[in-house]
C-alpha angles and dihedrals in degrees: 000000000000114000090224092060121119126229124232129186114214136168128223135193108261091245090056090048091052090052093047091049092047092053090047092054091047092049094040093235140106123281087242089061090054092049092048091051091049092049092047091049090049094049092047092055102033094088091048090048092053092048090049091050090050091050092050091049090052092049090049093049091048094050091047093051093044092050090047092052092047093047094044093050103035105024108023091150089066099045099090092045091050091049091049091049090047091053090047092052092044089057094040097050104024104028091232 
């Protein structure tokens, strides 16, 4: 370990500890090595995950706007019924 490293104290749920310790045994290393590898993997992909989430949000917004324009222009008689059903499903499946 690097002498310029910093020490942190963290607490884990006992089930998480068991999994960390099991991985450490299987990989013949210390639990701290497993935790370091997990943190490094998370940090390496966190920016990509944020970009992917932003991309998915943009795609979703585009599709919603495109559908709203299509429905408003070509099928205006169905718009209110679609919105009512969307609200109903939102409440049914998401409790909102």
